[in-house]
N, C-alpha and C positions, 0 to 999 in steps of 0.2 A: 505494501499498500505505499503510496505516494503522498497520501492528504490529497489528493483535489478536489476538486468540487462535487460534495457530497459524500465522500471516501473519509473516514476516520481514521487517524494517524495511530500506529500501535504506540502502547503507552509510553514505551521508553524514547520512543522517538520524539513524544508529546514533551518529555520532561527535558529533550537536550538543552530548550533553554535555559530553564530553571537552572541546571547545573551550571551553565554558562554563568547566570549571574551569581549564584552560590562560588564557584571558582572565584569569583572578582570581589567576592567579600560581601554580600548581600546574605544578613542575616535571616531575614525571612526565606529568601530560597534556598539557604542553608536549611530553615527546618522545615520545611516543604517536602526538601528533596529525599531528608532522612525517616519523615514519616511515613513516606510514599515507600522507600524500601523497608523499614522495618519490619511488615510481614513477611517479604520473601526474604529478608534476611534468619529472622525465625524459623521461616519453613527449611531452610538449609541447613541450620544448627542443631534443631530437635534430633534427627536423627546419628549427627555425628555428635555431639557431646551429650546427650543424652540428659541426666540427671544436673550437667551445668551449662545446661540450655541460654541460662538467664546472661549468665557472666559470658559465655562465647558471645548471644548478640550483643552484649556492653559493647565487648571486645572489637565486635566487627564495624560496629556504627564509630565507634571512637575512630576506627583505623580510615573508615569510608569520611570522618571528618576531616582529620587529619590531615591525611592523603589526598583529598579532592582537588586545593590547587595544583600539585604534580599531574593530573590528569592531562593527557596532552586532548585527545579528542572526543568532548562527552557525548559520540553516538555510539562509543565503545563503554561507556557508564554500566551497562547492564552485565557485561562480562568483566568487568574489572571488581563489580560489588561482588559477584559472584566469586570469582578467586581471592580477593581480600576475607571472605564470607567463611568458605571453606577451608582456609589456611590457618586463621585463627580458630574455629570450631576443633578442628584437629589439635591446634596446639594446647588449647586451654582443656580439651579433653586428655589429653598426655600428660597434665598436669597433674592429674588423679591418678597416683599411686594404685589404687584398687579399683577396677568396673566393676560397678555395683549395679543391682537392680533398681531398676525403674520403675520411678507412680507411673502407670497405666494412661495419667491424664496427660504424659507430656505429649505422648504421640498422637491427637486428638487432631483433624484439620490436615494432614499428609495428604492432598491428594496424589491421582496418582497410584498408593500402593494397592488400596484396596477399591473397591467400586465405588461403596458410599462416601470415601474421603476420610475412611479414619480405619484405622489399624487394630486388629483383634488382637487379643491379650497375649494370644500363641507367637504373631507375627511381632509385636514389642517384647516377647520375653526371648527370641531368639536374636533381635536384634541387641537387645539388652546385653547379652552374656558375648556378641564378638567384640575382634579387637576395633580398635578406632579407625584404624588404616582399611580394614574392610569392609566399615559403614561408611564411609569417606568414599572409596570406590562404590559403590552400592548407589549410591545417593547421587554420585553423580556420571553414572552409566545408568541407571533405572529412575531416577525420579527427575532430575534433568537431562536425561539422555543426551549424554554428549559421546561423541568417538573417543576411541580410546588415547588420540593426541590429545587432544582438548581435556582431556581429563588428568592425562599426564603436565600437560604445562599446567594445569592448575595446583597439582599437589607437588609440583615441582620434581619429578621420579620422571623414570626413562619410559616410554611407550610398553617396553616388553615387561616393565613391574608392575604397569596398570593391569595387561593382560592378564599375569598370573597370580597379583590378588586377587583379580574377579573372579578367576577359574579358582581360588581355593573361598572365597566369600560367597559364591555361590553352593562352591560343593558342602561347606560348612554348615549354610543356612538349610539346604535341604537334607543334612544330615540331621544338624537341630531339631528340623520339623518332623523328620518321619519318627521319632524320639517317643 
């Protein structure tokens, strides 16, 4: 969509002017940008950072706030936010030495994983027992539908590593699901 007569612009394209204003120091524009991306950031952080989701969201939004002035192309904002968010979610999740069971309410409203937008208790339990690097790969490939190369760039790992982690994550998920 190009935003021509009668055609609505995609939400991220429509946000480009606001991102430009925020980059230039407009405080109200920055507030709007953070308000618009907060639900997306939360959706990415939930399955990766689990019980530390709120901390991961806060860290990711802070990184967006601090790093926005360095973003060269406002049209790349969406991909940049995804990269910043996933990296922060992984970092925050790794700070927790012990992976622990997560409150089921933390996974409500994750579209794409279960038909009605909510994860079943079994899916939540399986995800909560997986290592963070497996959850991150699953989120990028299954929820965000990225290819291996794009997921590798976000996670700052080799595409072959993404492929092997994805294989192991899917295998572990299937094995845990059957038990």
